[in-house]
C-alpha positions as CSV (number, residue, x, y, z in Angstrom):
1,M,-3.5,66.5,-45.1
2,S,-1.6,65.3,-47.9
3,R,-1.1,61.2,-48.5
4,S,2.3,61.7,-47.6
5,A,1.6,63.2,-44.2
6,R,-1.3,61.0,-43.5
7,A,1.3,57.6,-44.0
8,L,3.5,59.0,-42.1
9,K,1.1,59.6,-39.4
10,L,-0.1,56.0,-39.5
11,S,3.4,54.5,-39.1
12,D,4.0,56.6,-36.3
13,A,0.8,55.4,-34.5
14,S,1.7,51.8,-35.3
15,L,4.6,51.8,-32.9
16,H,2.0,52.5,-30.0
17,L,-0.1,49.1,-31.2
18,S,-1.3,46.7,-28.3
19,D,0.1,43.3,-29.0
20,S,-3.4,42.1,-29.7
21,E,-3.9,44.7,-32.8
22,R,-0.4,44.0,-34.0
23,S,-1.3,40.3,-34.0
24,D,-4.4,41.4,-35.8
25,R,-2.5,43.0,-38.4
26,S,0.1,40.3,-38.6
27,R,-3.0,37.8,-39.2
28,S,-4.4,40.4,-41.8
29,R,-1.3,40.2,-43.8
30,M,-1.4,36.4,-44.2
31,F,-5.0,36.0,-44.7
32,P,-6.0,39.1,-46.5
33,T,-9.4,40.1,-46.7
34,S,-11.0,43.1,-47.8
35,A,-15.0,44.5,-46.8
36,K,-15.6,43.6,-50.5
37,N,-15.3,40.0,-49.8
38,F,-17.7,40.1,-47.2
39,G,-20.5,42.3,-48.5
40,L,-19.0,45.1,-46.6
41,R,-19.0,49.0,-47.5
42,S,-16.1,50.6,-46.1
43,R,-15.3,54.4,-45.6
44,V,-12.2,56.6,-44.6
45,N,-12.2,59.2,-42.2
46,P,-10.2,61.7,-43.8
47,T,-9.5,63.4,-40.4
48,S,-8.6,60.7,-38.3
49,G,-7.8,57.7,-40.7
50,A,-10.4,55.5,-39.0
51,I,-12.1,52.7,-41.2
52,R,-16.0,52.0,-40.5
53,A,-17.2,49.2,-42.3
54,R,-21.1,48.3,-42.6
55,G,-23.1,45.5,-43.9
56,Y,-25.0,43.0,-42.8
57,G,-25.6,44.2,-39.3
58,L,-21.9,44.3,-38.8
59,S,-20.4,47.7,-37.1
60,R,-16.8,47.9,-36.3
61,V,-14.3,51.1,-35.3
62,R,-10.3,51.3,-35.5
63,D,-8.5,54.0,-34.9
64,P,-4.9,53.5,-35.0
65,L,-4.3,56.4,-33.0
66,T,-5.7,55.9,-30.3
67,P,-4.9,52.3,-29.7
68,T,-5.7,52.0,-25.8
69,L,-9.2,53.2,-26.5
70,S,-10.1,51.0,-29.4
71,P,-12.3,47.2,-28.9
72,Q,-8.4,46.0,-28.8
73,G,-7.0,48.3,-26.5
74,R,-5.2,47.7,-23.0
75,G,-8.5,48.5,-21.5
76,S,-10.7,45.7,-23.3
77,P,-11.6,42.4,-21.8
78,L,-9.8,40.9,-24.3
79,Y,-6.6,42.2,-23.2
80,S,-7.3,42.1,-19.2
81,S,-8.8,38.5,-19.0
82,P,-5.3,36.6,-19.1
83,C,-4.4,39.2,-16.0
84,L,-7.9,38.3,-14.4
85,A,-7.0,34.3,-15.1
86,L,-3.7,34.5,-13.5
87,S,-4.7,36.5,-10.2
88,L,-7.3,33.7,-9.8
89,V,-4.7,30.8,-10.2
90,A,-2.8,33.3,-7.6
91,F,-5.4,33.5,-5.3
92,I,-6.7,29.7,-5.6
93,A,-2.9,29.0,-4.9
94,L,-2.7,31.0,-1.7
95,A,-5.9,30.2,-0.4
96,T,-5.5,26.1,-0.8
97,P,-3.3,25.7,2.0
98,V,-5.4,27.9,4.4
99,L,-8.3,26.0,3.5
100,A,-6.4,22.9,3.9
101,Q,-5.2,24.1,7.3
102,T,-8.6,24.7,8.6
103,R,-10.3,21.7,7.2
104,K,-7.4,19.2,8.3
105,D,-9.1,18.2,11.8
106,V,-12.5,18.0,10.5
107,P,-13.5,14.1,10.1
108,R,-14.9,13.4,6.5
109,N,-17.7,11.4,6.3
110,Y,-18.3,9.2,3.4
111,G,-21.4,7.7,4.4
112,V,-19.7,4.3,4.4
113,G,-19.7,2.3,7.8
114,H,-18.3,4.4,11.5
115,A,-15.5,5.5,13.1
116,A,-14.0,2.3,15.0
117,T,-14.6,2.3,18.7
118,V,-11.7,1.5,21.6
119,E,-13.3,-2.0,22.0
120,Q,-13.3,-2.8,18.3
121,I,-9.3,-1.8,18.1
122,A,-8.6,-3.4,21.1
123,G,-10.3,-6.8,19.5
124,W,-7.0,-7.0,16.3
125,D,-4.5,-5.3,18.6
126,I,-3.8,-8.1,20.2
127,D,0.2,-9.4,19.0
128,T,2.1,-10.2,22.1
129,R,6.0,-9.4,22.1
130,P,8.5,-12.1,23.4
131,D,9.5,-9.7,26.3
132,G,5.5,-10.2,27.5
133,Q,4.7,-6.5,25.8
134,G,0.7,-6.7,24.3
135,A,-0.1,-9.3,26.6
136,P,-3.4,-9.1,28.4
137,P,-4.4,-8.7,31.8
138,G,-5.0,-12.0,33.9
139,R,-3.5,-15.1,35.4
140,G,-3.8,-19.1,35.0
141,S,-2.2,-21.8,36.7
142,V,-1.5,-25.2,35.3
143,K,-4.1,-26.9,37.4
144,E,-7.2,-24.9,35.6
145,G,-5.4,-25.2,32.6
146,E,-5.5,-28.8,32.5
147,K,-9.5,-29.1,32.7
148,I,-9.9,-26.6,29.8
149,Y,-7.0,-28.3,28.1
150,L,-8.9,-31.4,28.8
151,D,-12.7,-30.1,27.8
152,K,-11.4,-28.0,24.5
153,C,-8.3,-29.5,23.0
154,A,-7.4,-33.0,23.8
155,A,-9.9,-33.9,21.2
156,C,-7.8,-33.1,18.6
157,H,-4.1,-32.9,20.5
158,G,-4.6,-35.8,22.8
159,E,-4.8,-35.8,26.2
160,F,-1.3,-35.5,26.8
161,G,-0.4,-33.8,23.7
162,E,0.4,-36.9,21.5
163,S,-1.7,-35.4,19.1
164,A,-5.2,-37.6,18.3
165,G,-5.3,-38.9,14.8
166,R,-3.3,-36.6,12.1
167,W,-4.0,-33.7,14.4
168,P,-0.6,-31.5,15.3
169,Q,1.5,-32.8,18.5
170,V,1.8,-29.9,20.8
171,A,4.2,-31.9,23.5
172,Q,7.7,-34.1,23.6
173,G,10.0,-34.1,20.3
174,K,13.1,-32.9,21.9
175,G,16.5,-33.7,20.0
176,T,14.2,-35.0,17.2
177,L,14.6,-31.5,14.7
178,A,18.2,-32.9,13.8
179,S,17.2,-36.6,13.0
180,H,15.1,-37.7,9.5
181,D,11.9,-37.5,11.3
182,P,11.9,-34.1,13.3
183,V,8.7,-33.7,15.2
184,K,8.0,-29.8,15.7
185,T,6.2,-29.0,19.1
186,V,5.8,-26.3,22.0
187,G,8.8,-27.8,23.4
188,S,10.9,-29.1,20.5
189,Y,10.5,-26.0,18.1
190,F,8.9,-22.9,19.3
191,P,11.0,-20.2,20.3
192,Y,9.2,-17.9,22.8
193,L,6.9,-18.2,25.2
194,S,4.7,-15.5,22.8
195,S,4.9,-17.6,19.7
196,V,2.7,-20.3,21.4
197,F,0.5,-17.6,23.6
198,D,-0.2,-15.7,20.6
199,Y,-0.9,-18.8,18.7
200,I,-3.8,-20.2,21.1
201,R,-4.7,-16.4,21.6
202,R,-5.6,-16.0,17.7
203,A,-6.3,-19.3,16.4
204,M,-7.5,-22.0,19.3
205,P,-10.0,-23.9,20.2
206,F,-10.4,-24.8,16.6
207,G,-13.9,-23.9,15.0
208,D,-14.3,-21.2,18.0
209,A,-11.0,-19.2,17.9
210,Q,-10.7,-16.3,20.3
211,S,-13.4,-17.7,22.5
212,L,-10.8,-18.1,26.0
213,S,-11.1,-15.3,28.3
214,N,-7.6,-13.7,29.4
215,D,-7.6,-15.7,32.5
216,E,-8.6,-19.0,30.1
217,L,-5.8,-18.3,28.0
218,Y,-3.0,-18.3,30.6
219,A,-4.3,-21.2,32.0
220,V,-4.0,-23.3,28.9
221,T,-0.7,-22.1,28.0
222,A,0.5,-23.0,31.1
223,Y,-0.5,-26.4,31.1
224,V,0.5,-26.9,27.6
225,L,4.1,-25.5,29.2
226,N,3.7,-28.3,32.3
227,L,3.2,-31.0,29.1
228,N,6.7,-30.1,28.0
229,D,8.2,-30.2,31.1
230,I,9.0,-26.4,30.9
231,V,7.3,-25.3,34.2
232,D,6.0,-27.4,37.5
233,D,3.0,-28.4,38.5
234,K,2.3,-25.5,40.5
235,F,2.9,-23.0,38.0
236,V,0.9,-20.1,37.3
237,L,1.6,-17.8,34.5
238,S,0.6,-14.1,34.2
239,K,2.4,-11.1,32.9
240,E,4.3,-10.8,36.4
241,T,5.5,-14.3,35.9
242,W,6.2,-14.5,31.9
243,G,10.0,-13.4,31.8
244,R,10.9,-16.5,33.9
245,I,10.1,-18.7,30.9
246,K,12.7,-19.9,28.5
247,M,11.9,-22.3,25.9
248,P,14.2,-24.7,25.1
249,N,15.1,-24.1,21.6
250,Q,15.4,-20.5,21.7
251,G,19.0,-20.6,20.9
252,G,17.8,-22.6,17.9
253,F,16.7,-19.2,15.9
254,F,19.2,-16.9,14.6
255,D,19.5,-14.0,11.8
256,D,19.8,-15.2,8.5
257,D,23.5,-15.7,8.1
258,R,23.9,-17.6,4.5
259,E,26.2,-14.4,3.3
260,K,28.9,-16.0,5.9
261,A,27.5,-19.4,6.5
262,E,27.0,-20.7,2.8
263,K,29.7,-18.2,1.3
264,A,32.1,-21.1,0.3
265,F,28.8,-22.4,-1.8
266,W,29.0,-19.9,-4.2
267,N,30.3,-19.3,-7.3
268,P,30.3,-16.1,-9.1
269,N,30.0,-17.4,-12.3
270,P,27.6,-20.4,-12.4
271,C,27.8,-22.5,-15.1
272,M,24.6,-22.0,-17.2
273,K,25.0,-24.3,-20.8
274,D,26.2,-27.5,-20.8
275,C,27.4,-28.0,-17.7
276,F,27.5,-32.1,-17.6
277,G,28.3,-34.2,-19.7
278,P,26.2,-36.9,-21.7
279,V,24.1,-39.3,-19.3
280,K,24.6,-42.9,-19.7
281,I,22.9,-45.6,-17.9
282,I,25.3,-47.3,-16.0
283,G,23.6,-50.6,-15.0
284,R,19.7,-51.9,-14.6
285,A,17.6,-53.4,-11.5
286,G,17.7,-56.9,-11.1
287,A,14.7,-56.9,-9.4
288,I,11.3,-57.2,-11.3
289,D,9.2,-55.5,-8.6
290,V,11.1,-52.4,-7.6
291,T,8.4,-50.4,-9.5
292,P,4.9,-52.0,-8.3
293,D,2.2,-52.6,-10.8
294,E,-1.1,-51.9,-10.3
295,K,-2.1,-55.7,-9.1
296,T,0.5,-55.4,-6.0
297,Q,-0.2,-51.9,-5.3
298,K,-2.5,-51.1,-1.8
299,R,-5.6,-49.0,-2.5
300,G,-7.3,-46.9,0.1
301,V,-6.2,-44.8,2.6
302,E,-4.1,-46.1,5.6
């Protein structure tokens, strides 16, 4: 075969090269190396045009006429590995929802703690709504609550709810909220029965919170209502009689309406700099004892 015929045959074979082989040829053009640079001896097969290199224990055969059977062809592991990777990704994507669905109802155990019991959840789920929803079963009368109150509450709140020392007052104070000295008590301030009931249930008696039984809780609440003249002496509080109670200050609480009620005070362009003129002293105190000195100050706590 002549040299020109062999070149034509090689050029025709290059049209059937794989992508990886074309990449190798481009790389060889960018970084030309010969067998001599690596101490290799090469020989060209005059019949097939294959190049065989030997040296340093290396041996590689590359046949441009049979690209699919060469080491870099489509049948080689190097070419099929991307396909294998894509197949694995597709399999994982399809299998993950199935595995998640099968394990959805399986409880996980991290080795820390344990699942909360019904009794433990009930110990936290103690909120009560204004309509009485969430209130526990039980009942208590004013008469029963008086004894419990005197034993566990009067030491701080006073026998009649008037407060002992500096502890909160829980009775009376009606009509004082609009004054300069408002007295916020159960009768003058609390909007709903649930406000009183829930607070006593969670936080009282002080230092021994949540120690009252359900019946004791109903009884103490009934007695506090009686101290504020909300119920009579014979009243019995329970879930059935809950709806009869209406707190005196229920109408004193309403939704925030400042967008309408205080709209006249709003200024869309408020002053941010030099809003007032210079400050001038226009008078001085004539009495020298307006600010007491250290000698006249009272010491200690009343």
